[in-house]
C-alpha positions in Angstrom: -36.7 24.1 12.0 -33.6 24.0 14.3 -31.2 21.2 13.4 -30.8 19.9 17.0 -34.5 20.0 17.6 -35.3 18.2 14.3 -32.9 15.4 15.2 -35.0 14.7 18.3 -38.2 14.2 16.3 -39.3 10.6 15.8 -38.3 9.2 12.4 -35.9 12.0 11.6 -32.2 11.1 11.6 -29.1 13.2 11.3 -29.1 13.3 7.5 -32.8 14.3 7.2 -32.5 16.9 9.9 -29.5 18.4 8.2 -31.3 18.5 4.9 -34.4 20.2 6.3 -32.4 22.7 8.3 -30.0 23.7 5.6 -32.1 23.4 2.4 -35.4 24.4 3.9 -34.2 27.1 6.4 -30.6 27.8 5.2 -29.1 26.9 8.6 -25.3 26.5 8.4 -25.3 22.7 8.7 -23.2 20.5 6.4 -25.1 17.7 4.7 -23.1 14.5 4.6 -24.4 11.9 2.2 -22.6 9.3 0.0 -21.9 11.9 -2.7 -20.3 14.3 -0.2 -18.2 11.6 1.4 -16.9 10.6 -2.0 -16.1 14.1 -3.2 -14.4 15.2 0.0 -12.4 12.1 0.4 -11.1 12.4 -3.1 -10.3 16.1 -2.8 -8.4 15.7 0.4 -7.1 12.1 -0.2 -8.6 10.9 3.1 -7.5 7.4 3.8 -9.4 6.9 7.1 -12.3 4.6 6.3 -15.5 6.6 6.0 -17.6 3.9 7.8 -15.7 4.7 11.0 -16.3 7.5 13.5 -12.8 8.8 12.9 -13.4 8.8 9.2 -16.7 10.7 9.4 -15.1 13.3 11.7 -12.2 13.8 9.3 -14.6 14.2 6.4 -16.7 16.7 8.4 -13.6 18.7 9.4 -12.4 18.8 5.8 -15.8 19.8 4.5 -16.2 22.6 7.1 -12.9 24.1 5.8 -14.6 25.3 2.6 -18.2 25.1 3.6 -20.4 28.2 2.5 -22.0 29.0 5.8 -24.0 31.9 4.3 -25.6 29.8 1.6 -25.7 26.4 3.3 -28.7 25.1 1.4 -27.3 25.9 -2.1 -23.9 24.6 -1.1 -25.3 21.3 0.1 -27.4 20.8 -3.0 -24.4 21.7 -5.2 -22.2 19.2 -3.4 -24.7 16.4 -3.9 -25.3 17.2 -7.5 -21.5 17.5 -8.1 -21.0 14.0 -6.7 -24.0 12.6 -8.6 -23.1 14.0 -12.0 -19.4 14.9 -12.0 -17.5 13.0 -9.3 -19.3 9.8 -9.9 -18.6 6.5 -8.0 -17.1 4.9 -11.1 -15.6 6.6 -14.2 -15.7 10.2 -12.8 -15.4 13.0 -15.3 -12.0 14.1 -14.1 -11.0 15.5 -17.6 -13.6 18.3 -17.2 -13.4 18.7 -13.5 -12.6 22.2 -12.2 -11.0 20.7 -9.1 -8.2 18.9 -11.0 -5.3 21.0 -9.7 -6.3 20.5 -6.0 -7.8 17.0 -6.0 -5.4 14.6 -4.2 -7.1 11.5 -5.8 -6.6 12.9 -9.3 -3.0 14.1 -8.6 -2.0 10.7 -7.4 -4.1 8.8 -10.0 -6.0 6.9 -7.3 -9.5 8.2 -7.9 -11.0 4.7 -7.9 -9.5 4.1 -4.4 -11.8 6.6 -2.7 -13.8 6.7 -0.6 -12.1 4.0 1.5 -14.3 1.8 3.6 -13.3 -0.5 6.4 -14.8 -3.6 4.8 -12.5 -3.0 1.8 -9.4 -3.4 4.0 -8.7 -7.1 4.7 -8.1 -8.1 8.3 -4.6 -9.4 8.7 -3.9 -12.1 11.3 -0.5 -11.8 13.0 1.2 -14.1 15.5 3.5 -12.4 17.9 5.6 -14.5 20.3 7.4 -12.7 23.1 10.1 -13.9 25.4 9.9 -12.4 28.8 13.4 -12.9 30.2 14.1 -12.5 33.9 17.5 -12.9 35.4 18.2 -14.9 38.5 19.9 -11.9 40.1 18.6 -9.3 42.6 17.2 -7.0 41.5 15.5 -9.0 38.7 16.4 -7.7 35.2 14.7 -8.1 31.9 15.3 -7.3 28.2 13.4 -4.9 26.0 13.9 -3.4 22.5 12.3 -0.5 20.7 10.1 -0.8 17.7 11.5 1.5 15.0 10.1 0.0 11.8 7.0 1.4 10.0 4.5 -0.8 11.6 2.1 -1.0 14.5 3.4 0.4 17.8 6.2 2.4 16.3 8.6 3.8 18.9 7.1 1.7 21.7 9.1 -0.9 23.6 8.5 -4.6 23.7 10.1 -7.9 24.8 12.3 -9.9 22.4 9.9 -11.0 19.6 9.7 -13.7 17.1 6.8 -13.2 14.7 5.5 -16.3 13.0 3.0 -17.0 10.2 0.9 -19.4 12.2 0.0 -20.3 15.8 2.9 -21.9 17.8 1.9 -24.5 20.4 3.1 -24.3 24.0 5.5 -27.3 23.6 7.4 -25.5 20.9 7.5 -22.2 22.7 9.0 -23.9 25.7 12.0 -25.2 23.6 15.4 -23.6 23.4 15.6 -24.3 19.7 12.6 -22.0 18.9 14.3 -19.0 20.6 17.7 -19.6 19.1 17.0 -17.1 16.3 16.6 -14.3 19.0 20.3 -14.7 19.6 20.0 -13.7 23.3 21.6 -16.7 25.0 23.7 -19.8 24.2 22.5 -22.0 27.0 18.9 -23.0 27.5 17.0 -20.9 30.0 14.5 -22.3 32.5 11.1 -21.9 30.9 8.4 -21.3 33.5 5.0 -20.4 32.0 3.3 -19.2 28.8 0.5 -16.7 28.8 -1.6 -16.1 25.7 -3.6 -12.9 24.8 -5.5 -11.7 21.8 -6.1 -8.2 20.6 -8.1 -6.8 17.7 -6.8 -3.6 16.0 -8.5 -1.7 13.2 -7.1 -3.9 10.4 -5.4 -6.7 12.4 -6.2 -9.6 14.6 -3.3 -10.3 16.9 -2.5 -13.6 18.6 0.2 -12.9 21.2 2.1 -15.4 23.4 4.4 -14.5 26.3 6.9 -17.1 27.3 8.5 -16.5 30.7 12.1 -17.8 31.1 14.8 -17.4 33.8 18.5 -17.6 33.3 21.7 -16.2 34.9 22.7 -12.7 33.9 26.0 -13.8 32.5 24.2 -16.0 29.9 22.4 -13.1 28.3 24.0 -11.8 25.0 22.7 -8.3 24.2 22.8 -6.6 20.8 22.9 -2.8 20.4 19.1 -2.9 19.9 18.4 -4.5 23.3 18.0 -2.8 26.6 18.7 -4.4 29.9 16.7 -2.9 32.8 15.1 -3.8 36.1 11.5 -4.8 36.2 10.9 -1.7 38.3 12.2 0.6 35.5 10.2 -1.5 33.1 7.1 0.3 34.2 8.5 3.7 33.1 8.9 2.6 29.4 6.0 3.2 26.9 4.8 -0.2 25.8 1.7 -1.4 23.8 -1.4 -1.9 25.9 -1.4 -5.7 25.6 2.2 -5.7 27.0 1.2 -3.3 29.7 -1.4 -5.7 31.0 1.1 -8.6 31.1 3.6 -6.4 32.9 1.0 -5.5 35.5 0.1 -9.1 36.0 3.8 -10.0 36.3 4.6 -7.4 38.9 
């Protein structure tokens, strides 16, 4: 009747093992089914998708914070019944719910939002075009800026960026006119090569281009948000993984 032993038996999964151990033998094992996921995610306002490992771990951690370890079986059955009859998937009976004052979903009037599932969140495709500037001086210098906006990679450093709504071809990326909006130089640099990478984040598909260009140091115009540093010092700055790979290849 031990939970870990039950899980090893053929045909018995984690949920069934937890049900047998807690309800049949009162072992202190939380039972996590769809009803429990829904109740806990609403109570705590958990926004991490429940169909991810991180989401399940967050639900379990929250559940254990008020779990009745002495009466595990009764607690698990009560939670399932509460979800099935009171905190229902649609049109939950919030007006008669004893958890009103502490339920984050009710307080924020977003009950129907929970539980959040990954498939409910659309995958957004983004096109990031970086300019990897290198000076013709010794030592070679380059330009970075820090991401401060509320977005991916906040507080990390990156090369000058132009984000577009669609894929930009190599011919356009290798043109002075395309990079004018970056306001970094007034004379055309020498464009050398373009490297393309892709990265999939939780809710985003990134298509990233890196255009390498060389120009004299005196032709670079820096704003207060830009940082000029040597490519050796570049390795000391925290950057997104996809940029770190490019930097490693570059050096």
